[in-house]
N, C-alpha and C positions, 0 to 999 in steps of 0.2 A: 045601651050598647047596640050596635047595628048587627043584624043577622048576616053572616058572611054569605050564605047561599042566596039571599035576596040581593045582595050587592053584586055577586057574580052573575045572577040572572039579568040584572039591570045592565051590566057591562056587555053581556052577550047580545042583548037587544039593541044596544047602541051601535054595535058594529055588525052590520049584516054580512053574512058570509055567502060567497058564491062558489059553485063547484066547477072545476075545470074538467077537461075530458077524462083525466085519470081519476076523477072523483075526489080530489084533494080540496079541502075547504080553503078558500082564499078570502081575504078581506076585499072589500069593494075596490079600494084604491090599488091593491095588488092586481086584481082582475083588469082594471082600467090600464094600468101600466103594461101588463102583458099584452093586452089588445093593441095598445099604441105601438109597442115594440114590434108585434107581428105585422101591423100595417106598414111601419117604416121599413121592415125587411122586405115586404112584398113590393113596396115602391122602389126600393133599391134594386131588386131583381129586374123590375120592368125597365128602370133607367139603364142598368147594365146591358140588357138585351138591346135597347134602342141604340146605345153607343156602339155595340158590336156591329149592328146592322149598318149604321152610318159609316163606321170605319171600313167595313167591307166594301161599301159603295165607293168610298174615297180611294181605296187601294185598287179597285177595278178600274176606276177612271184614270188613275195614275198609270196603271199597266197599259191601258189603251193608248194613252199619250206616249209612253215610252216606246211602244211597238210602232206607232206611226213615225216617231222621230227616228227610230232605228231603220225603218224602211226607207225613209228619205235619205238617210246617210248612205245606205247600201246603194240606192239608186244614183246618188251623186258620184260615188266611187266608180260605178260602171260607166257613167257618161264621160267622165274626164279622162 
């Protein structure tokens, strides 16, 4: 019959544990999944910031266009 403590020791060696910032032991695939999720969240934040900046530029461009068009319309009303 197999010794249970030897079997548990063999199992713990087969699954290396990693520690996160809180000191919680995680399995390697859990640490990898957490790392990938954090990278994806960081990429999403960068993408969201880039979209906000480009949207701001588009709105500023549209506002300048609308201002020029309104000025032309005011000028036409005064001339006629």
